[in-house]
N, C-alpha and C positions, 0 to 999 in steps of 0.2 A: 880651631876657631871656637870661641865661646862668647856668649853675651856678657858684656861688662856692665852696661847701664841700660836702663829703660826709663823713659821720661813720662811724666804725667803733668799736664798743665794745671796750674793752681792759680786762683785769683789773689792769693796773699800767702807768701812763703812762710811767714812766722805762724800764721793761723794753721797752715798745712802742717808745719813741723809739730806744732802742739797736738793736732789731731792724730797724726800718724805715729807719734811717740807715746803720748799720754793716754790716748783712747785705744788705738789699735795695738800698741805694744812694740812697734819697730824701734830701732836704735839709730840715733844720728851717727852717720859715718863721716861725711865731709861737710864743711861749712866754711867756704872761702869767698872773699869778695870777688864779684864779677861785674864791674861797672856799678850801676845803681842797684843791682840785685846781688844774688849769691849763687855760687855753685853749691847746692844744698841737696845732700842725698841721705837716704835712710836705708837700713838693711834689716832683714829678719834676724832676731836673736838666735834662731835655729840654724842660720847660715850666714854668719857675719862676713865671711870671705866670698860670699856668692854675689849674685846680681844686686846692684845698687839701684834704688828707685830715685831718680832725679826729680825733685819738686821744682818743676820748670815754670817760671812766671809766664802767664798768658798775656803779657804786655803787647805782643805782636797781634795786630788786628786779625790776621788769618788764624792764629791760634785761638783767640777768643771766639771767633765765629765758629770754628770747628768744634770747640769745647761745648759751646751753647747748643749747637745743632745736634750733636750726638746725645747730649743730656736730654733734650726735648724729645728725641726719638726713642728714649729709653734704652740706649745702647751703652753698655759699660765701657769705661775708658781703659780698664785693665781688670785682671782677675788674680785672686790669691787662693792658693790651694791649702787645704788643711785635712787633718785626719778625722776630726769630729766636728762637723759643721753645726749640728744642733747645739752642742756645748758652746761653740764660738758665738753662735747667734744669740744664745741666752746671755752670755757674758757681755756682748756689745749692747744688747737691749738694756741691760742694767746700767750701762754707762751712757745711755741716752742717744745711741745711734739710731737714726731714722732709716728703717728698712722699707724699700719699695716692694720687695717680695720676700716672703718667709721661705724657709727651706722647702724646696720643691724637687721631686724626682724628675729628671730629664734624661730618660734612657738609662745609661749606665752610671750617671753622675747625679748628685744632688747639688742644687744651686740656690743661692739667695743673693739679693742685691740691695745695697744701701747707698745713701748719699754721704759723701765725704766732707760736706760743708764747705768745700773749696771749688765747687762747680762740676763735680764728677759723680757718676754712678760707678760703684765698684762691685764686681761680682765675686762671691765666695764660692768655691767649688770643692766638693769632696767626691772622690771616686777614682 
């Protein structure tokens, strides 16, 4: 058994696709019509056959409420791992990403958190 997809709620799928590909550097994997929305996924270029991140519309009131609540509480919706967090932090800062926390040691890991412009806080983790 393995994880195939993981979802993240977004307030606008096209805006999310632009941010996750053009700013973060992920690659679009699937883009299929699904009613009024799309089945829209991105993958890491470092693992294109790995887990797909589904950019899930928050059109469902429960999803929108959940997304807003965890954002307001400062809870990240998901986390991305990397080998050089400081380098990634600097790269994303140059691209205008708004960080809520700069790289910070947290026990055996270093973490930072940013706003994905689509209603989520995303944590970066090295360690």
